[in-house]
N, C-alpha and C positions, 0 to 999 in steps of 0.2 A: 332766059335761056343762055344768052351769052355770059351772064354773070356765073351761071352754074358751070359752063364749060371752062371759063377762066379759073374758077375755084378748083375744079377737078384737075386741071392742068398743073396748077400750083402744087396740089397734094401729090400728084403723080411725080412731079419733078423732085420734091423733097424725099419721097420714098426712094426714088432712083438714086439720089445722092447717098442716102444712108446705106444702100446696097452696094453702090459702086465702090465707095471708099474701102470697105473691108475686103472686097474682091481684089481691088487694086493692091492693097497691102500684102494680101496673100500671094499674089502673083509676083510682087516684088521680092518676097522672101525666097521664092523659088529661083527667080532670075539672079538675085545677088547672093546666092548661097555661099559660093566660094569667097566673094568679097567680104561678106559678114564674118565668116570664120577667120579669114586672114586679118581683118581689122581687130578682131578680139585678141588674136594672138600677139599682134604687134603692140596694141595699147596696154595689154596686160603686162608685157615685158617692160614697157616704159614705166608703168606703175611700180613694179618690183624694183627697177633701177632707182626710181625716185626715192623709194622708201630706204633703200640700203645706203645710197650715197647722199641723199638730200635731208633725210629726217633721222634715220637711226644714228648717224654720226653726230648730229647736233644733240640728240638726246643723250648720247654717251658723254658729251662735253658737259651737259647740264648736270649729270650725275656725278662726274668727277669734281665738279665745283660744289658739290653738296647742296644742290638746289632741288627744288621740287618740279617735276615734269607736269605741264598742264594736262588736265584730264582729257581735254578734246584731242590732244595729240596721242595720248595712250589709246583712246578709243579709235582714232584713225589707224594706228598701227595694227590694232586687232582686226579692224574691218579689212585691211589690206591683206593680212595673212589669211583671212577667211576666204576672200574672194579669189586670192591666188590659188588656194588648195582647190576650190570649186572649179576655177578655170582650167586647171591642169587635168582634173578628172573629166571635165566636159570635153576638152580637146582629144584626150585619149579615147573617149567614147565615139567621137566623130570618126576617128581613124577606124575603129572597129566596125562602125556601121557602113562605112564606105567599102571596106574589105569584104563584108558579108554578101553583098549583091554582086556576084560574078566578077569579083576583083575590081569593083568600082565601075565596071562598064555599063551597068544597068541601074541607074540611080532610082531610088524609091522616093517618089514625089512626097508622100506623107511624112517620111522620116526627115527628108531634107527641109521641108517646110518647118517642122518642129525645131530641128537643130538650128536652122537659119534664124528663126524667130528668137529662140533662146540666146543665141550668140549676140543678136542685136541688143537685146535687153541687158545682157551682162556687160556689153561694151559701154552702154550708157552709164551704168553704175561705175565702171572703171574710170570713165572720163570725169565723172562727178568727183571721185576721190582724187584724181589728179588736179582738178581745179581747186579743191579744198586745200591741197598741199601748197599750191601757189600762194594762197592767201594766208598761210601761217605767218604770224608775226613773231612775237616773243613766246618761246615755248617753255622757258624755265623761269621759275620764281624763287626768291629767297625762302629757305625753310623756316619753320617756326623757331624762335629763339630757344636756346638750351635752358633747361630748368636751373634756376639760380638757387644754390644751396650747398650743402656740404658734399665734398668730393669723396668722402669716405664711404666705403661699403658698409651699410648698417644691417643688411639682410642676415638674419640668423644670430645677431648680437643681442644679448639680454642685458638690460640695465640692472645691475645689482645695487643693493642699498649702499654698499661701501663706495661704489663709484659715484652715486649721487651725492653722498656726503662730501666726498673729495671735490666734486664739482662745486658745491656750495662753498666750500672753503676757499676754492680759487677765486670765485666771484667776490666773496667777502674781502679777500686780500687785494683784489684789483680795485675795489671801491674805497679802500682805506687811503685817505689823503696823506697819512703820515709815512707811507712807504713810498720810496723813490724808485724801487726796483723789485720785481717779483720774479722768482725763478720756479720753473716746474720741471721736475726730473722724473723719469720712468713713465710707465704706461698708465699708472693710476689704477691698477688692478686690485683684486682682492688680496689682502695681506699687506698692502702698501699704505694703508690708511694712516697709521701712526707715523711712518717715515715721511710721507708727503706733508702731514700737518706740521711736523717738526721743522721740515725744510722751509715751509712757508713762513712759520713763525720766526725763523732764524734769519731770514733775509730782510734787511732794512733798505 
């Protein structure tokens, strides 16, 4: 019998804990309503300031140095912009809710609970982003090496047979050990084949 009573007491105690904890949190959201809203407003401003002065400026320096910005930093900036927009909309909604109930003199417990809880959750996200910014190390990396090749623009240029033959003539002249100097004049376009060949043959 004593064993049954002890077991029942343990079960009741565990049930009580599971019930009391949520009730306590709910009451806390109501009690700390103003505090949670104010904390969100302050921490959100810190996050925005951190982005502008501590991260955006470094990103601008990285871009000016023709480096690549780390993907995690870009994602962090996007997350901050998103939560900043959501936070502003949320705080505007808080003001509207407070003004709807007899100019704020008659607080609505349900609305305040929801707003306080949302503010708490949003503040936790803001603090996580602030912590992430503190741990940023190197945010920029050297970009990929430029393509090595001709610096001439070849788009839209058609290789004519006359140009190919001139190119072959130039290569043959360059490979001729009996020549000490080779000169190339003109663009080597159509109509210059004979002139180019004569100039190449005439230069020793």
